[in-house]
N, C-alpha and C positions, 0 to 999 in steps of 0.2 A: 237180106241181112243189113243193107245200108239203111233202110227205113227204120228198122227196130233200133239200130245203133243211134240214129239221129233222134228218135223218140226218147231214148234213155238220156241222151245228152241234153235234149231240150228239157226233160223233166228235172234233171240235175241243175241245169241253169235256172229254171223256173224256181226251184226250191231255194237256190242261193239268192236270187233276186228278192224273193219274199222275205227271206231271213234279214236281208239288208234293209228293206224298205218298210215292211209291215210290222216288224218287231221293234221298230225304232221308238225311243221314248218321245220323239217329237210328234208322234201320232196323237198325243194327249191334246195337242193344239188343234187337231182336225175338228171341223164342225160335225155335229151329230147329223146323220143322214137318214132319210126315210129308207124303207126296204127297197123301193124302186130305185132310188138314187144309189144305194149300195150295190145293187145288181148292175147298174150302168157303170159304176166305178170299177167293179170287178171285170166287166167286159172290156172296158177301156184299158185296164191294167194288163189283161191277157193279151190284147192287141199290141200294147207297148212292149211287153216281154217278148212276144214272138217277133216283132219288128227288130228289136235290139239283138235277139239271138241270130236272126237272119243276117243282119249287118255284121255282127261279130264273126259269124261263120264265113261269110264271103270275104271279109277283110283279111282274116287270118289265113284262109285257104289261099287267096291270091298272093299273099306275102310269103307264105312258108312252103307251099307245095309246088313243085316243078310242073310246068305245063306238059312236059313229056313224061308220061307215066311209064317208067321202065320196070317197076315192081308193083305187085299187088298190095304190098304193105308199106307203111311209112318207114322212111329211113330214121335212124336215130336223130340226125340233125333236123329233119322235118318235125319229128315229135317234140323235140326240145323247143324249136321255134314256135310251134303251135301252143305249147304250154306257156311259154313266156308271153306270147301275143294275147292269149286269153286272160292271163293274170293281169297284164297291163291294162287291157280293155276294161276288165271288171274293177280294177283299182281306180282308174280314172272315173268310171261310172259312179263308184261309191263316193269318191271325193266330191263330184258334182252334186250327187244326191244329198250329201251332208251339208254342202254349202247352200243348196236351195232350201233345205229344211231349216237351217239356221236363219236364212233370210225370211222364210215364212213365219218362223217363231217370233223373230224380231218385229215383223209387221203386225202379227197378231197381238203382241203385248203392247204395241203403240196405239192400238185402236181402242 
């Protein structure tokens, strides 16, 4: 059950990540890539998504979940902490992504 839950969570996270990054209007400034380059970029993005998800999971888990498991379910406080932690993590990631996109756009228009 843990694996399927993590898979669903990862798929949700992946969908959110793609919505933020790939649907961005800043992608108009991205250079045209060959099919092989697109495949390499897709692979790199998947690795980045998975790495970020793993870091997010580990960070929020260590911050919010007690090391002594007294119950099989999350307490309300743990659930709230996890929700806030993930929201903050994604908000910061989105801000950084927008800032990098703006810098890339500015650099592309100057060239």
